[in-house]
C-alpha positions, 0 to 999 in steps of 0.5 A: 456490499457497495457501502462496505467498499465506500467505508473501506476506501474512507478507512484507507484514506484515514489510516494511510493519509488523513487521520484527521478526516475521522478526527483520530491520530495514529501512533508512530507505528501507524496504529489507531485506536479502534473505538476512536476510529469507529466514533470518528467514522460515525461522526463523519456521517458514515455508519459503522460498528465493530462487526462491520469493521471486522467484515471490512478487514476480513474481506478486503481483497487487498488485505489492506488492514491488520488488527492487533491481537485483541482488536483494540488497534488497527492499521493499514499494512502499507501505502502511507503518505503520513510518516509512520513506521509499520515495523517492516522487516527487511527481507531478501526479495525474489530475483524479479518483481513487477510494477504496473504503471500508466503509459503516460508516466513512462518517460519520467520513470525511464529518466528518474526511475520509480519513486514513492511519490506521495507514499513512503515506498515504491510498491512492487508485486510478485506477479504480473497480473497484480502489477497490470491491474494496478497499472490499469487503474491509471490508464493504459497499463505498462509493465516493468520487470524489476531486477530486485535480486540485483538491487538487493545484492547492490545494497538496496533494502526490501520489505514485505508488507503483511499483505504481500506487497514488496516495498523499497525506497526507489528503483533506479532505471538501470534495475528495470526493463519495460515488458511489452504485452 
């Protein structure tokens, strides 16, 4: 299982940030040829086949990846730092969404708002638990409650990824409050 986690993290790196780490290219929608990905991962010294890749896609706790219909193409659902259009459909968000971050980033966030940083979008969660889990990865977690309904009514666009992550380009400080746990 640990080996699957390592492979999944490498595939995430390849499909979201560095396709050249496996010697592949992504099309304009973030799709990679599965045969090329398998060959590239194996060439990097890691061992993978289609059965293992299918297991990674099926069991990934964050549902990071999607196959096309005939499983000849694969892509990351969101979180890219490389410029791709994963064909997200604009959707009206719920009234509130949540963002977890580390306390050490709070001063900057309060001043400048939430920005995508190295990614294409700011990631928001439907639930507090997921947001806090994300925030804890970076240190002492802080929870932000985002007034997504107000943002949407004010013209900001929201997208819902295949794996249930809400995405938007930025969140101005006037649209969130810090929730103390």
